C-alpha positions as CSV (number, residue, x, y, z in Angstrom):
1,M,-85.9,-17.1,-49.8
2,L,-87.9,-14.4,-51.6
3,G,-87.1,-12.5,-54.7
4,I,-88.2,-8.9,-55.1
5,T,-87.8,-6.4,-57.9
6,L,-85.7,-3.2,-57.2
7,G,-85.9,-0.5,-59.8
8,Y,-85.4,-1.5,-63.4
9,Q,-85.7,-5.3,-63.6
10,T,-83.2,-5.8,-60.8
11,T,-84.0,-8.7,-58.5
12,A,-82.8,-9.0,-54.9
13,M,-83.1,-12.1,-52.8
14,L,-84.2,-11.9,-49.2
15,S,-84.3,-14.6,-46.5
16,W,-86.4,-14.7,-43.3
17,R,-84.5,-14.5,-40.0
18,D,-86.5,-14.8,-36.7
19,S,-88.9,-11.9,-37.3
20,T,-87.8,-9.9,-40.3
21,W,-86.6,-10.1,-43.9
22,D,-82.8,-10.0,-44.3
23,F,-81.2,-8.8,-47.5
24,Q,-79.0,-11.5,-49.1
25,I,-77.9,-11.0,-52.7
26,V,-78.7,-9.2,-56.0
27,L,-79.0,-11.3,-59.1
28,P,-76.6,-10.4,-61.9
29,Y,-78.1,-8.7,-65.0
30,H,-81.5,-7.2,-65.4
31,T,-84.0,-10.1,-65.1
32,A,-87.3,-11.2,-66.5
33,A,-89.3,-13.6,-64.4
34,T,-87.2,-15.7,-62.0
35,W,-88.3,-19.2,-61.4
36,P,-87.1,-21.8,-58.8
37,V,-85.2,-24.8,-60.1
38,A,-85.7,-28.4,-59.0
39,S,-82.3,-29.4,-57.4
40,P,-80.8,-31.8,-54.8
41,P,-81.6,-31.3,-51.1
42,G,-79.5,-28.6,-49.5
43,T,-79.1,-26.6,-52.7
44,R,-80.9,-23.7,-54.2
45,F,-81.0,-22.7,-57.8
46,A,-83.1,-20.3,-59.9
47,V,-83.5,-19.8,-63.7
48,W,-84.1,-16.5,-65.4
49,Q,-83.8,-14.7,-68.7
50,T,-81.7,-11.6,-68.8
51,F,-83.3,-8.3,-69.8
52,R,-81.4,-5.7,-71.8
53,R,-82.3,-2.0,-72.4
54,D,-80.9,-2.3,-75.9
55,L,-83.1,-4.6,-77.9
56,L,-80.3,-5.3,-80.3
57,E,-78.3,-7.0,-77.5
58,P,-78.9,-10.7,-77.0
59,T,-80.8,-12.0,-74.0
60,Y,-79.4,-15.0,-72.0
61,L,-81.1,-17.9,-70.3
62,V,-79.1,-18.5,-67.1
63,I,-79.2,-20.8,-64.1
64,G,-77.9,-19.3,-60.9
65,D,-76.6,-21.1,-57.8
66,L,-78.1,-19.2,-54.9
67,T,-76.4,-21.2,-52.2
68,R,-73.2,-19.1,-52.5
69,A,-72.6,-15.6,-51.2
70,E,-71.8,-14.6,-54.8
71,V,-74.2,-16.0,-57.4
72,E,-72.5,-18.5,-59.7
73,L,-74.0,-18.4,-63.2
74,D,-74.4,-21.2,-65.7
75,T,-75.4,-19.7,-69.1
76,V,-77.6,-22.1,-71.0
77,T,-78.0,-20.2,-74.2
78,A,-77.7,-16.7,-75.8
79,S,-80.4,-15.7,-78.1
80,A,-81.9,-12.6,-79.8
81,V,-85.4,-13.7,-78.9
82,A,-87.9,-11.4,-77.3
83,V,-88.1,-11.6,-73.5
84,N,-90.7,-14.0,-72.2
85,D,-91.3,-16.0,-69.0
86,S,-91.8,-19.4,-70.5
87,Y,-88.8,-21.4,-69.3
88,S,-87.9,-24.0,-66.7
89,A,-84.8,-25.9,-65.5
90,A,-83.7,-28.7,-63.3
91,V,-80.4,-29.5,-61.7
92,G,-79.6,-33.2,-61.0
93,A,-76.6,-34.9,-59.4
94,R,-75.2,-35.6,-62.8
95,Y,-77.1,-33.7,-65.5
96,R,-78.7,-30.3,-65.9
97,W,-81.7,-29.6,-68.1
98,A,-83.3,-26.4,-69.3
99,A,-86.3,-25.8,-71.6
100,M,-87.8,-22.6,-73.1
101,D,-90.4,-21.5,-75.5
102,D,-88.6,-19.6,-78.4
103,P,-91.2,-17.3,-79.9
104,Q,-88.9,-16.3,-82.7
105,I,-88.9,-19.8,-84.2
106,R,-92.1,-20.9,-82.5
107,R,-90.5,-24.0,-81.1
108,L,-89.9,-25.7,-77.7
109,Q,-86.1,-25.8,-77.1
110,V,-84.6,-28.3,-74.6
111,F,-81.0,-28.2,-73.5
112,A,-78.9,-30.7,-71.5
113,S,-75.5,-30.3,-69.8
114,E,-72.9,-32.6,-68.4
115,P,-70.8,-31.1,-66.8
116,P,-72.2,-27.6,-66.0
117,G,-71.5,-25.0,-68.7
118,E,-71.4,-27.5,-71.6
119,W,-74.9,-27.2,-72.9
120,R,-76.3,-29.2,-75.9
121,L,-79.5,-28.4,-77.7
122,I,-81.9,-31.4,-77.9
123,G,-84.1,-31.6,-81.0
124,T,-87.7,-32.1,-79.8
125,G,-89.8,-31.2,-82.8
126,A,-92.4,-29.6,-80.5
127,N,-94.3,-26.5,-81.5
128,A,-94.7,-23.3,-79.5
129,T,-96.1,-23.6,-76.0
130,F,-98.0,-21.9,-73.2
131,D,-95.1,-22.6,-70.9
132,V,-93.0,-25.6,-70.0
133,A,-92.0,-27.5,-66.8
134,V,-88.9,-29.6,-66.1
135,G,-88.8,-32.2,-63.4
136,I,-86.2,-34.8,-62.3
137,L,-86.9,-38.5,-62.5
138,S,-83.4,-39.7,-61.7
139,D,-79.7,-38.5,-61.9
140,S,-79.8,-38.9,-65.6
141,T,-83.4,-38.6,-66.6
142,A,-85.8,-35.6,-66.7
143,L,-89.5,-35.4,-67.4
144,I,-90.5,-32.3,-69.5
145,A,-94.1,-31.3,-69.8
146,W,-95.5,-28.4,-71.9
147,A,-98.8,-26.9,-72.8
148,S,-99.3,-27.3,-76.5
149,Q,-101.2,-24.7,-78.5
150,S,-102.3,-27.0,-81.3
151,P,-104.1,-29.0,-80.2
152,S,-104.7,-27.4,-76.8
153,T,-103.4,-30.1,-74.5
154,I,-100.6,-31.2,-72.2
155,R,-97.7,-33.1,-73.8
156,Y,-94.6,-34.5,-72.4
157,G,-91.2,-36.0,-73.2
158,I,-88.3,-37.7,-71.4
159,A,-84.7,-36.5,-71.7
160,T,-82.3,-39.3,-70.8
161,G,-79.1,-37.3,-70.6
162,A,-79.1,-35.4,-73.9
163,E,-81.3,-38.0,-75.7
164,W,-85.0,-37.1,-76.3
165,D,-88.0,-39.4,-76.4
166,S,-91.4,-37.7,-76.8
167,A,-94.7,-39.4,-76.1
168,A,-96.7,-40.1,-79.2
169,A,-100.0,-39.1,-77.8
170,P,-101.1,-36.6,-75.1
171,P,-101.6,-38.4,-71.7
172,F,-105.0,-36.8,-71.0
173,A,-108.2,-36.8,-73.1
174,D,-109.2,-33.4,-71.7
175,A,-106.5,-31.3,-70.2
176,G,-108.7,-28.1,-70.1
177,S,-110.0,-25.7,-72.7
178,R,-106.7,-23.9,-72.9
179,P,-104.1,-25.5,-70.6
180,A,-101.2,-23.3,-69.6
181,R,-98.4,-22.8,-67.0
182,P,-97.5,-26.5,-66.1
183,R,-95.6,-26.8,-62.9
184,F,-93.8,-29.9,-61.4
185,R,-93.4,-30.8,-57.7
186,R,-91.4,-33.9,-56.7
187,A,-92.9,-35.8,-53.7
188,S,-90.7,-37.6,-51.2
189,D,-91.4,-41.0,-52.8
190,G,-90.1,-39.8,-56.2
191,T,-93.5,-39.2,-57.8
192,L,-93.6,-36.1,-60.0
193,E,-96.8,-34.2,-59.5
194,L,-97.9,-31.9,-62.4
195,Y,-100.2,-28.9,-61.9
196,W,-101.4,-26.6,-64.6
197,L,-104.1,-24.0,-65.3
198,S,-107.1,-25.4,-67.2
199,G,-107.8,-22.3,-69.2
200,D,-111.0,-21.8,-67.2
201,H,-111.3,-21.0,-63.5
202,D,-109.6,-24.1,-61.9
203,V,-106.3,-25.9,-61.6
204,L,-105.8,-29.5,-62.9
205,R,-103.3,-32.0,-61.6
206,S,-101.9,-35.5,-62.2
207,A,-99.0,-37.5,-61.0
208,Y,-96.4,-39.4,-63.0
209,R,-94.8,-42.5,-61.5
210,G,-93.4,-45.7,-63.1
211,G,-94.3,-44.4,-66.6
212,V,-98.0,-44.0,-65.8
213,W,-100.1,-40.8,-65.2
214,S,-102.7,-40.8,-62.5
215,P,-106.3,-39.8,-63.3
216,L,-107.0,-36.1,-63.4
217,D,-108.0,-34.2,-60.3
218,S,-108.8,-30.5,-59.9
219,I,-108.6,-27.6,-57.4
220,S,-111.4,-25.0,-57.5
221,C,-111.6,-21.6,-55.7
222,D,-114.6,-20.3,-53.8
223,F,-114.2,-16.8,-55.3
224,D,-115.9,-15.3,-52.3
225,G,-119.2,-16.7,-53.5
226,D,-118.9,-15.2,-57.0
227,N,-119.8,-17.4,-60.0
228,P,-116.5,-19.2,-60.9
229,L,-117.6,-19.3,-64.6
230,Y,-116.7,-15.6,-64.8
231,Y,-113.0,-16.3,-64.1
232,I,-110.0,-17.4,-66.1
233,S,-106.9,-18.5,-64.1
234,D,-103.7,-17.0,-65.4
235,T,-100.7,-17.5,-63.1
236,I,-99.7,-20.3,-60.7
237,H,-97.1,-21.3,-58.2
238,L,-96.5,-24.4,-56.0
239,S,-94.7,-25.0,-52.8
240,S,-91.8,-27.4,-53.2
241,N,-91.6,-29.0,-49.8
242,S,-91.3,-32.7,-50.8
243,A,-92.0,-33.9,-47.2
244,A,-95.6,-32.5,-47.3
245,T,-98.4,-34.8,-48.4
246,E,-99.6,-32.1,-50.8
247,P,-98.2,-28.8,-51.9
248,S,-99.8,-25.5,-51.2
249,V,-101.0,-23.8,-54.4
250,A,-101.4,-20.1,-55.3
251,Y,-103.0,-18.9,-58.5
252,S,-104.5,-15.7,-59.8
253,A,-107.8,-15.6,-61.8
254,Y,-109.2,-12.7,-63.8
255,S,-112.9,-12.0,-63.9
256,Y,-113.9,-10.9,-67.4
257,R,-117.2,-9.6,-65.9
258,S,-115.8,-7.3,-63.2
259,G,-112.3,-6.8,-64.5
260,I,-110.8,-7.7,-61.1
261,R,-108.1,-10.3,-60.6
262,K,-108.3,-12.4,-57.4
263,L,-105.7,-14.4,-55.7
264,C,-106.7,-18.0,-54.7
265,V,-104.7,-20.1,-52.3
266,Y,-105.1,-23.8,-51.7
267,V,-103.6,-25.1,-48.4
268,P,-104.1,-28.9,-48.0
269,D,-107.1,-29.6,-45.7
270,S,-110.2,-31.6,-45.7
271,T,-112.2,-29.2,-47.8
272,G,-110.1,-29.5,-51.0
273,M,-111.0,-25.9,-51.8
274,A,-108.9,-22.9,-52.6
275,R,-109.9,-19.6,-51.0
276,V,-109.6,-16.0,-52.0
277,V,-106.9,-14.0,-50.1
278,P,-108.7,-10.9,-48.7
279,G,-107.3,-7.6,-49.9
280,A,-105.1,-9.2,-52.7
281,E,-107.0,-7.9,-55.7
282,D,-105.1,-7.2,-58.9
283,S,-102.3,-9.5,-57.7
284,W,-99.8,-10.9,-60.1
285,I,-97.3,-13.8,-60.1
286,P,-97.9,-15.2,-56.7
287,V,-95.2,-17.2,-54.9
288,I,-96.0,-19.8,-52.3
289,T,-94.0,-22.1,-50.1
290,Q,-94.2,-24.3,-47.0
291,D,-91.6,-23.9,-44.3
292,V,-90.0,-26.6,-42.2
293,Y,-92.8,-26.3,-39.6
294,G,-95.6,-26.8,-42.1
295,E,-96.7,-23.1,-42.3
296,T,-97.5,-21.7,-45.7
297,W,-95.9,-18.4,-46.8
298,L,-97.4,-16.3,-49.7
299,A,-96.0,-13.3,-51.5
300,W,-97.3,-11.4,-54.5
301,R,-96.9,-8.2,-56.4
302,L,-99.5,-5.9,-58.0
303,E,-100.1,-6.3,-61.7
304,Y,-99.5,-2.5,-62.1
305,G,-97.0,-1.1,-59.7
306,Q,-93.8,-2.1,-57.8
307,E,-95.3,-3.0,-54.4
308,M,-94.9,-6.5,-53.0
309,F,-96.9,-8.0,-50.2
310,W,-96.6,-11.2,-48.1
311,Q,-98.3,-13.1,-45.4
312,H,-98.2,-16.6,-43.8
313,T,-100.3,-19.0,-41.9
314,Y,-99.7,-19.6,-38.2
315,V,-100.9,-21.8,-35.3
316,T,-103.0,-20.3,-32.5
317,A,-103.3,-23.4,-30.3
318,T,-101.7,-23.2,-26.8
319,G,-101.0,-26.0,-24.3
320,S,-101.3,-26.8,-20.7
321,T,-98.5,-26.9,-18.2
322,P,-96.6,-30.2,-18.9
323,V,-97.1,-33.1,-16.6
324,V,-93.7,-34.7,-15.8
325,E,-93.4,-38.3,-14.6
326,R,-90.2,-40.2,-14.0
327,A,-89.0,-43.8,-14.0
328,G,-85.3,-44.0,-13.6
329,A,-83.5,-42.1,-16.4
330,R,-86.7,-42.0,-18.5
331,V,-89.0,-39.0,-18.1
332,Q,-92.5,-38.8,-19.7
333,V,-93.7,-35.3,-20.6
334,T,-97.4,-34.9,-21.5
335,W,-99.5,-31.9,-22.2
336,Q,-102.9,-31.0,-23.6
337,L,-103.6,-28.5,-26.5
338,D,-106.6,-26.2,-26.1
339,S,-107.6,-26.9,-29.8
340,P,-106.5,-29.3,-32.5
341,A,-103.5,-28.2,-34.5
342,P,-102.5,-31.1,-36.8
343,G,-99.0,-30.8,-38.2
344,S,-97.9,-28.1,-35.7
345,T,-94.4,-28.4,-34.3
346,W,-93.6,-28.3,-30.6
347,S,-90.2,-28.1,-29.0
348,I,-89.6,-29.7,-25.7
349,E,-87.2,-27.8,-23.5
350,R,-85.4,-29.0,-20.4
351,S,-83.6,-27.5,-17.5
352,S,-81.8,-29.0,-14.5
353,G,-80.0,-27.3,-11.6
354,L,-79.6,-23.6,-12.1
355,G,-79.1,-23.7,-15.8
356,G,-81.4,-22.3,-18.5
357,F,-83.7,-24.2,-20.8
358,D,-82.3,-26.1,-23.8
359,S,-84.3,-27.8,-26.6
360,V,-84.0,-31.6,-26.2
361,G,-86.7,-32.8,-28.6
362,V,-89.5,-32.1,-31.0
363,A,-93.0,-33.4,-31.3
364,V,-95.4,-32.9,-34.2
365,A,-99.1,-32.7,-33.3
366,G,-101.6,-35.2,-34.9
367,D,-105.3,-34.9,-35.0
368,E,-105.7,-35.4,-31.2
369,E,-105.3,-32.6,-28.6
370,S,-103.2,-34.7,-26.3
371,M,-99.4,-34.8,-26.8
372,A,-96.5,-36.7,-25.3
373,W,-92.7,-37.0,-25.5
374,T,-90.2,-39.3,-23.7
375,D,-86.9,-38.1,-22.5
376,A,-84.8,-41.3,-22.5
377,D,-81.7,-39.7,-21.1
378,A,-82.7,-37.2,-18.4
379,P,-80.1,-36.1,-15.9
380,Q,-80.3,-37.2,-12.3
381,G,-82.1,-35.1,-9.8
382,A,-84.9,-32.5,-10.3
383,V,-85.7,-31.6,-13.9
384,R,-88.0,-29.0,-15.3
385,Y,-89.7,-29.0,-18.7
386,R,-91.7,-26.6,-20.8
387,V,-93.0,-26.8,-24.4
388,R,-92.7,-24.2,-27.1
389,R,-95.0,-23.8,-30.1
390,V,-92.4,-23.3,-32.9
391,S,-92.7,-20.9,-35.7
392,L,-90.2,-19.6,-38.3
393,D,-91.7,-16.2,-37.5
394,R,-90.6,-15.9,-33.9
395,R,-93.4,-13.4,-33.2
396,Y,-95.9,-16.2,-33.4
397,E,-94.2,-18.6,-31.0
398,W,-95.7,-19.5,-27.6
399,T,-94.1,-21.0,-24.5
400,S,-95.9,-22.9,-21.7
401,A,-95.4,-22.7,-18.0
402,E,-92.9,-25.1,-16.4
403,G,-93.7,-28.6,-15.3
404,R,-91.3,-30.2,-12.8
405,W,-90.2,-33.6,-11.4
406,P,-90.6,-34.0,-8.5
407,V,-93.7,-31.9,-8.1
408,A,-93.5,-29.1,-5.5
409,A,-93.5,-30.6,-2.0
410,A,-94.8,-29.1,1.3
411,H,-91.3,-29.3,2.7
412,P,-87.8,-28.9,1.2
413,V,-86.1,-32.1,-0.2
414,L,-82.6,-33.1,-1.1
415,F,-81.6,-35.1,-4.3
416,L,-78.3,-36.7,-5.1
417,V,-77.3,-35.8,-8.7
418,G,-73.7,-37.0,-8.7
419,A,-70.9,-38.4,-6.5
420,N,-67.3,-39.5,-6.6
421,R,-64.7,-40.4,-3.9
422,A,-64.1,-36.7,-3.1
423,G,-67.7,-35.6,-2.6
424,A,-71.3,-35.5,-3.7
425,D,-73.5,-33.0,-5.7
426,V,-77.0,-32.6,-4.3
427,Q,-80.0,-30.5,-5.2
428,L,-82.0,-28.6,-2.6
429,L,-85.6,-28.1,-3.7
430,D,-88.6,-26.2,-2.4
431,A,-86.7,-24.5,0.4
432,A,-87.8,-21.1,1.7
433,P,-85.7,-18.2,0.2
434,G,-82.8,-17.1,2.4
435,R,-80.0,-19.0,4.2
436,A,-80.2,-22.7,4.5
437,A,-78.0,-24.9,6.7
438,I,-76.7,-28.3,5.4
439,A,-75.3,-30.7,7.9
440,L,-73.6,-34.2,7.4
441,Y,-74.0,-36.7,10.3
442,D,-72.2,-39.9,11.1
443,I,-74.0,-43.1,12.1
444,Q,-73.9,-42.0,15.8
445,G,-75.8,-38.8,14.9
446,R,-72.9,-36.5,15.4
447,A,-72.5,-33.5,13.0
448,V,-69.2,-34.0,11.2
449,Q,-69.6,-31.2,8.6
450,K,-71.8,-28.1,8.2
451,Q,-72.2,-25.4,5.6
452,D,-74.6,-22.6,4.7
453,V,-76.0,-21.9,1.2
454,T,-78.2,-19.1,-0.1
455,V,-81.5,-20.2,-1.6
456,G,-83.4,-17.9,-3.9
457,G,-86.4,-18.3,-6.3
458,S,-87.9,-21.6,-7.4
459,N,-84.8,-23.1,-9.1
460,P,-83.0,-26.0,-7.5
461,T,-79.9,-25.0,-5.5
462,V,-76.9,-27.2,-6.3
463,V,-74.6,-27.9,-3.3
464,R,-71.2,-29.6,-3.3
465,V,-70.7,-31.8,-0.2
466,A,-67.0,-32.7,0.2
467,Y,-66.1,-35.8,2.3
468,D,-62.6,-36.5,1.1
469,A,-61.3,-36.0,4.7
470,L,-63.9,-38.3,6.2
471,A,-63.4,-42.0,7.1
472,R,-65.3,-44.5,5.0
473,G,-68.7,-45.4,6.2
474,V,-72.4,-44.4,6.2
475,Y,-73.4,-40.8,6.6
476,F,-76.6,-38.8,6.6
477,L,-77.3,-35.4,5.0
478,R,-80.0,-33.0,6.1
479,A,-80.8,-29.4,5.3
480,T,-82.8,-26.8,7.2
481,D,-84.2,-23.9,5.3
482,A,-84.5,-20.3,6.4
483,V,-87.8,-20.8,8.3
484,G,-86.5,-23.9,10.1
485,V,-88.2,-26.6,8.0
486,H,-86.0,-29.8,7.7
487,T,-85.6,-32.0,4.7
488,P,-85.9,-35.7,4.9
489,V,-82.5,-37.4,5.5
490,L,-80.4,-38.3,2.5
491,R,-78.1,-41.4,3.0
492,L,-74.6,-41.2,1.6
493,V,-71.9,-44.0,1.6
494,V,-68.3,-43.0,1.6
495,I,-66.0,-45.6,0.0
496,R,-62.2,-45.5,0.1
């Protein structure tokens, strides 16, 4: 979901559907910056400060539940403070927490709520900040990190319900010359990863688990070959997909030499380097995310102006025609990529009889170009498979040619796909288009039943052979296509 500004501080939320953006909802009130909120899987919340035309009116810090058709608001606090964008929130299964920098009293304010709507101010004693981040440790515990002004460092505290415990000393000896904009991301194993701007040209990061912070690491940008010492990073955003090994990171950096702001994006790869997005100069407040298929989506607005822009990564690898091999009910489908595409998602689609293709499985590519998937419950008779490179943006999907079992033969063949006491269902494959004759013979070779079917295209033709009026015994089925080519004989046993 993407938020865009319409007119005077009005934020609309859009969602992507197949190949275009779809309008969803407009957030209540005029809004300052709108930030995503850490919340349980399957939910979507945002936090924002309301913006009023009349400066004498109070502003509100609110959390909005965006999973509903009409946004449900939870007002954290009403205040007469000036509008700013230094706030964060988290929604747990039991508690909710919110934190904001109050420039009027130059203090960090932290709030806790159980249940929603009953907020309580927690005394932290922390001074004014360069932004704050709230992450969830458990249903009743939150980790809150903020960029302190004096001294310039990263500090943190833990809120257990509405009780506060602040660390006595900063966790890092050197958190950057002027640390700012801390942002949390929760990994799938429960680790809270903290990213922040160093105050120079790079991004610093650490992870908190079991009460211990990991050693500092950094992400640097190539700046298109320009000297990074000329740049100061100023805004940052992380993708929140907890299943990914690392988040994607977007941050803008201002050159005090050229006066140009560049947008840097880090997509996890072997280089460990962020790269400048071409054509995104003077960008402001980038937003980045990873979709369910591992592709990275980026949106940004201009520092001056109302335009918003977006783009996403996509996979270009294609695959060979699937090779289909069968052993009983198990079918092995293998195909070869034309180039490595680690993490790309491929849907396996199956068709039997005259029906269309349905997705029956998903495979994720590794480092190798060869891929395989096993269908453990394939239907009887001939089956066809194809693979589709999946993308949230349907314009970037790709579908292979069809692979089939059995492979195309030099003559038509019959396959039994189902039978009961009244008759049998058979497939006629590889027959010439036109009228085909199907005859059932008894054990003496006498034709006891005949029928004609129309064969067209390459799909199997499904035929119902009724034998409810026949005596029990052994019978033989054979088809002759439109050009006179016979199938091998198919043996049927009628039981009464």
